[in-house]
Legacy VTK file of the C-alpha trace (Angstrom):
# vtk DataFile Version 3.0
C-alpha trace
ASCII
DATASET POLYDATA
POINTS 328 float
-132.400 -97.884 -226.078
-131.720 -99.508 -222.591
-134.201 -102.334 -221.837
-136.899 -101.643 -219.359
-135.376 -103.904 -216.858
-132.019 -101.931 -217.080
-128.548 -102.618 -218.366
-127.231 -106.251 -218.098
-125.288 -107.112 -214.817
-121.518 -106.946 -215.241
-120.293 -110.578 -215.715
-117.965 -110.918 -212.768
-117.774 -113.501 -209.808
-119.576 -112.542 -206.603
-116.319 -111.835 -204.778
-115.107 -109.368 -207.617
-118.638 -107.672 -207.472
-118.079 -106.918 -203.710
-114.691 -105.443 -204.269
-115.954 -103.169 -207.024
-119.078 -102.122 -205.212
-116.811 -100.979 -202.198
-114.217 -99.369 -204.557
-117.087 -97.275 -206.263
-118.253 -95.819 -202.925
-114.716 -95.057 -201.581
-113.775 -93.318 -204.967
-117.144 -91.241 -204.710
-116.318 -90.357 -201.099
-112.424 -89.773 -200.914
-110.712 -89.291 -204.328
-112.495 -86.871 -206.553
-109.948 -84.194 -205.765
-107.087 -86.349 -205.205
-105.912 -87.837 -208.494
-102.583 -89.541 -206.893
-104.772 -91.144 -204.232
-107.329 -92.169 -207.040
-104.708 -94.068 -209.062
-103.013 -95.611 -206.164
-106.307 -96.878 -204.770
-107.346 -98.364 -208.306
-104.026 -100.156 -208.385
-104.745 -101.644 -204.921
-108.272 -102.602 -205.913
-107.411 -104.500 -209.226
-104.661 -106.254 -207.300
-107.287 -107.805 -205.038
-108.832 -109.340 -208.196
-105.645 -110.495 -210.274
-101.938 -110.368 -210.056
-100.606 -106.774 -210.813
-96.904 -106.259 -211.133
-96.924 -103.095 -213.256
-99.590 -100.523 -213.302
-99.815 -97.098 -214.890
-101.992 -94.203 -215.835
-101.281 -92.451 -219.153
-102.877 -89.294 -220.900
-102.483 -88.168 -224.446
-100.890 -84.742 -224.983
-100.817 -83.174 -228.406
-100.656 -85.337 -231.569
-97.779 -87.722 -230.529
-97.018 -87.616 -226.830
-98.323 -89.618 -223.853
-97.742 -88.215 -220.277
-97.690 -90.775 -217.490
-98.411 -89.105 -214.088
-98.636 -92.460 -212.229
-96.610 -95.554 -212.554
-95.854 -98.674 -210.365
-93.637 -101.444 -211.014
-92.680 -104.596 -209.022
-93.528 -102.922 -205.665
-91.855 -99.550 -206.620
-93.273 -96.212 -207.474
-92.177 -95.175 -211.130
-91.156 -91.396 -211.687
-93.745 -89.642 -213.888
-92.493 -89.235 -217.436
-93.554 -88.138 -221.004
-92.899 -90.282 -224.147
-93.606 -89.742 -227.762
-95.462 -92.750 -229.069
-94.796 -94.481 -232.461
-96.976 -96.181 -234.953
-96.482 -99.959 -233.436
-97.143 -99.362 -229.706
-100.080 -99.681 -227.429
-101.353 -96.130 -227.834
-101.266 -96.376 -231.599
-103.186 -99.636 -231.249
-105.830 -98.025 -229.103
-106.370 -95.122 -231.452
-106.769 -97.640 -234.219
-108.902 -100.231 -232.599
-110.722 -98.148 -229.970
-111.026 -101.053 -227.634
-109.164 -102.732 -224.596
-105.963 -104.192 -225.540
-105.036 -107.639 -224.355
-101.559 -109.226 -224.463
-103.212 -112.299 -226.126
-104.395 -110.382 -229.169
-100.728 -110.216 -230.657
-98.619 -111.939 -228.159
-97.627 -108.600 -226.638
-96.208 -107.190 -229.924
-97.918 -103.760 -229.341
-97.006 -103.775 -225.568
-93.265 -104.466 -226.196
-93.129 -102.048 -229.126
-93.439 -99.122 -226.771
-91.174 -97.749 -224.189
-91.060 -100.084 -221.142
-92.123 -98.935 -217.610
-90.238 -99.692 -214.631
-87.412 -102.285 -214.721
-86.471 -102.445 -218.297
-84.712 -105.747 -218.067
-88.015 -107.628 -217.555
-90.734 -108.055 -220.013
-94.478 -108.408 -218.965
-95.891 -111.755 -219.935
-99.744 -110.662 -219.660
-101.321 -107.161 -219.982
-104.542 -105.348 -220.163
-104.760 -101.627 -221.180
-108.209 -99.973 -221.190
-108.709 -96.682 -223.102
-110.617 -93.663 -221.559
-112.743 -91.385 -223.735
-114.426 -88.124 -223.375
-117.455 -86.797 -225.326
-116.835 -84.474 -228.257
-119.454 -82.345 -229.810
-120.718 -83.481 -233.277
-117.991 -86.297 -233.444
-116.845 -89.577 -232.159
-115.772 -89.725 -228.483
-111.980 -88.708 -227.965
-109.482 -91.085 -226.560
-107.649 -89.146 -223.909
-106.014 -91.623 -221.739
-105.475 -95.210 -220.675
-105.091 -97.468 -217.565
-102.747 -100.482 -217.781
-102.027 -103.347 -215.580
-99.504 -106.085 -216.532
-98.018 -109.162 -215.057
-94.577 -110.986 -215.241
-96.659 -114.223 -215.306
-98.349 -115.414 -218.187
-102.030 -115.987 -218.346
-102.685 -113.827 -215.376
-105.724 -112.192 -216.676
-108.952 -114.088 -217.143
-112.290 -112.655 -218.531
-113.311 -111.821 -214.908
-110.193 -109.752 -214.420
-110.579 -107.998 -217.673
-114.170 -107.005 -217.107
-113.449 -105.813 -213.587
-110.637 -103.769 -214.774
-112.729 -102.234 -217.653
-115.473 -101.459 -215.073
-113.240 -99.622 -212.846
-111.432 -97.824 -215.648
-114.866 -96.486 -216.501
-115.309 -95.163 -212.999
-111.923 -93.357 -213.311
-112.965 -92.031 -216.756
-116.257 -90.605 -215.339
-114.376 -88.855 -212.497
-111.853 -87.166 -214.744
-114.285 -86.235 -217.608
-116.766 -84.686 -215.135
-113.976 -82.606 -213.706
-113.175 -81.254 -217.102
-116.909 -80.559 -217.659
-117.233 -78.684 -214.501
-114.201 -76.480 -215.604
-115.708 -76.005 -218.949
-119.009 -74.922 -217.308
-117.167 -72.453 -215.176
-115.052 -71.021 -217.942
-118.350 -70.016 -219.823
-119.467 -67.801 -216.927
-118.847 -64.106 -217.649
-115.368 -63.322 -216.438
-116.112 -59.980 -215.174
-113.037 -58.703 -213.260
-111.522 -62.137 -212.922
-109.149 -63.756 -215.583
-110.359 -66.751 -217.672
-109.369 -69.175 -215.194
-106.762 -71.141 -217.110
-103.866 -72.993 -215.880
-100.617 -71.285 -217.035
-96.804 -71.956 -216.481
-96.955 -69.512 -213.602
-99.656 -71.503 -211.922
-97.620 -74.706 -212.279
-94.461 -73.107 -211.016
-96.297 -71.565 -208.028
-97.806 -75.009 -207.029
-94.565 -76.793 -207.280
-92.854 -74.241 -205.135
-95.379 -74.617 -202.392
-95.316 -78.564 -202.585
-91.547 -78.426 -202.549
-91.685 -76.100 -199.438
-93.962 -78.859 -197.728
-91.278 -81.388 -198.272
-88.629 -79.095 -196.940
-90.706 -78.560 -193.841
-91.306 -82.113 -193.164
-87.450 -82.932 -193.374
-86.700 -79.961 -191.225
-89.064 -81.162 -188.446
-87.786 -84.720 -188.633
-84.234 -83.146 -187.980
-85.464 -81.942 -184.525
-86.675 -85.325 -183.369
-84.822 -86.935 -180.510
-82.305 -89.687 -181.097
-81.866 -88.932 -185.145
-78.972 -91.157 -186.117
-76.163 -88.930 -187.562
-76.357 -90.570 -190.967
-80.111 -89.920 -191.103
-79.607 -86.405 -189.870
-77.086 -85.890 -192.773
-79.576 -87.206 -195.338
-82.390 -84.920 -193.966
-79.961 -81.843 -194.350
-79.496 -82.614 -197.961
-83.170 -82.908 -198.624
-83.671 -79.457 -196.964
-80.901 -77.970 -198.858
-81.874 -79.667 -202.145
-85.481 -78.381 -202.007
-84.218 -74.870 -201.106
-82.205 -74.923 -204.500
-85.121 -76.269 -206.421
-87.416 -73.584 -205.122
-84.930 -70.790 -206.050
-84.203 -72.341 -209.427
-87.969 -72.482 -210.370
-88.416 -68.848 -209.837
-85.296 -67.962 -211.854
-86.552 -70.350 -214.570
-89.693 -68.265 -214.820
-87.725 -65.016 -214.983
-85.914 -66.492 -217.937
-89.229 -67.699 -219.796
-90.341 -65.801 -222.832
-92.875 -63.298 -221.510
-94.092 -62.426 -224.959
-96.942 -64.912 -225.069
-98.247 -63.713 -221.532
-97.895 -59.966 -222.712
-99.667 -60.436 -226.006
-102.573 -62.491 -224.305
-102.979 -59.960 -221.473
-103.275 -57.226 -224.105
-106.631 -58.732 -225.267
-110.083 -57.868 -224.019
-111.851 -60.467 -222.209
-114.116 -61.335 -225.253
-110.968 -61.533 -227.476
-109.201 -63.876 -224.753
-112.240 -66.199 -225.016
-111.760 -66.436 -228.743
-107.898 -66.770 -228.679
-108.314 -69.647 -226.176
-110.947 -71.582 -228.418
-108.464 -70.937 -231.485
-106.046 -73.449 -229.622
-108.814 -76.016 -230.006
-108.957 -75.260 -233.816
-112.526 -74.078 -233.861
-113.593 -72.412 -237.218
-115.587 -69.060 -237.338
-119.064 -70.855 -237.173
-118.086 -72.957 -234.454
-116.651 -70.126 -232.507
-119.972 -68.283 -232.917
-121.921 -71.140 -231.644
-119.873 -72.018 -228.677
-119.677 -68.188 -227.604
-123.285 -67.534 -228.605
-122.302 -64.410 -230.661
-122.869 -63.609 -234.410
-120.511 -64.492 -237.196
-119.736 -60.915 -237.870
-118.722 -60.356 -234.113
-116.443 -63.318 -234.254
-114.816 -61.790 -237.497
-114.397 -58.511 -235.741
-112.765 -60.045 -232.729
-110.356 -62.091 -234.915
-109.271 -59.082 -236.737
-108.550 -57.210 -233.601
-106.731 -60.300 -232.268
-104.430 -60.654 -235.419
-103.659 -56.798 -235.256
-102.746 -56.902 -231.684
-100.582 -59.994 -232.107
-99.024 -58.588 -235.318
-99.662 -61.991 -236.975
-101.143 -62.891 -240.333
-102.821 -66.106 -239.429
-104.914 -67.570 -236.870
-102.787 -70.658 -236.672
-100.033 -68.459 -235.460
-102.039 -66.782 -232.663
-103.145 -70.327 -231.689
-99.519 -71.502 -231.238
-98.525 -68.383 -229.381
-101.554 -68.885 -226.981
-100.760 -72.395 -226.534
-97.210 -71.423 -225.282
-98.899 -69.099 -222.771
-101.036 -71.889 -221.294
-99.465 -74.739 -219.282
-97.614 -77.343 -221.365
LINES 1 329
328 0 1 2 3 4 5 6 7 8 9 10 11 12 13 14 15 16 17 18 19 20 21 22 23 24 25 26 27 28 29 30 31 32 33 34 35 36 37 38 39 40 41 42 43 44 45 46 47 48 49 50 51 52 53 54 55 56 57 58 59 60 61 62 63 64 65 66 67 68 69 70 71 72 73 74 75 76 77 78 79 80 81 82 83 84 85 86 87 88 89 90 91 92 93 94 95 96 97 98 99 100 101 102 103 104 105 106 107 108 109 110 111 112 113 114 115 116 117 118 119 120 121 122 123 124 125 126 127 128 129 130 131 132 133 134 135 136 137 138 139 140 141 142 143 144 145 146 147 148 149 150 151 152 153 154 155 156 157 158 159 160 161 162 163 164 165 166 167 168 169 170 171 172 173 174 175 176 177 178 179 180 181 182 183 184 185 186 187 188 189 190 191 192 193 194 195 196 197 198 199 200 201 202 203 204 205 206 207 208 209 210 211 212 213 214 215 216 217 218 219 220 221 222 223 224 225 226 227 228 229 230 231 232 233 234 235 236 237 238 239 240 241 242 243 244 245 246 247 248 249 250 251 252 253 254 255 256 257 258 259 260 261 262 263 264 265 266 267 268 269 270 271 272 273 274 275 276 277 278 279 280 281 282 283 284 285 286 287 288 289 290 291 292 293 294 295 296 297 298 299 300 301 302 303 304 305 306 307 308 309 310 311 312 313 314 315 316 317 318 319 320 321 322 323 324 325 326 327
């Protein structure tokens, strides 16, 4: 129970408290629908509290991978990437200990056991990596991501910096989990004539095509400006040509993709699609019935129909096929 006088105040100095309070209000107002802007802003905020040479955001995907949508190292943006994590790195450490990782705990052993970010020739001399969790029904909270700040200078992060970073990581965690809860709430609405609102590879390709088009338009507009140097004009021309090629290649890649998973999923009724999607999450029959508010017999009837339509013998095979249809 929370004491009547409320939770204990965060133990940070007065200047840090002002920085965090301002950050909270800006995140609430500006960055709920802009993840890149959110991560970029959080990096700037923590850099007001302590030295930050390297900063990244990572999300667990599947059993062994971490996707890094945002990274920043020594003043440079780091390309997003995906890595498989091993048994000795930071991700494994977070999964085991379920708490913030600090360089001082093992002199950076877990940090340096993983894949380096940014300039691989330099090793961070201090680091703080905060885990992010989402609630899970009838189980322990699930680790879904992490925020990490690192420094090339030893002893950069005192208790004040660590507490501040944990606090703002908690704000990011709530923003992201709330979005997931909102999507889940919408998914539970009757679908009617509208599909189940899932992100597929088609959606991803369409999004990328439009975003690349905006880059091409910016470059094309810049080419029409007065007094553009010849060398710069050449670079802009290459950007326009490259983006055109990428857009064309994306569409052709979709044509070459295996349409089987999409065709099989589309052949299900709306009720069967709802069950098929939950099979990806590994729910058993009792959990499916509770999740969808239907009887166990109805679940079994739908499952039999799904297996028949897919021509498969096991629900795990269906789950793998549906997973291929959904965005990777």
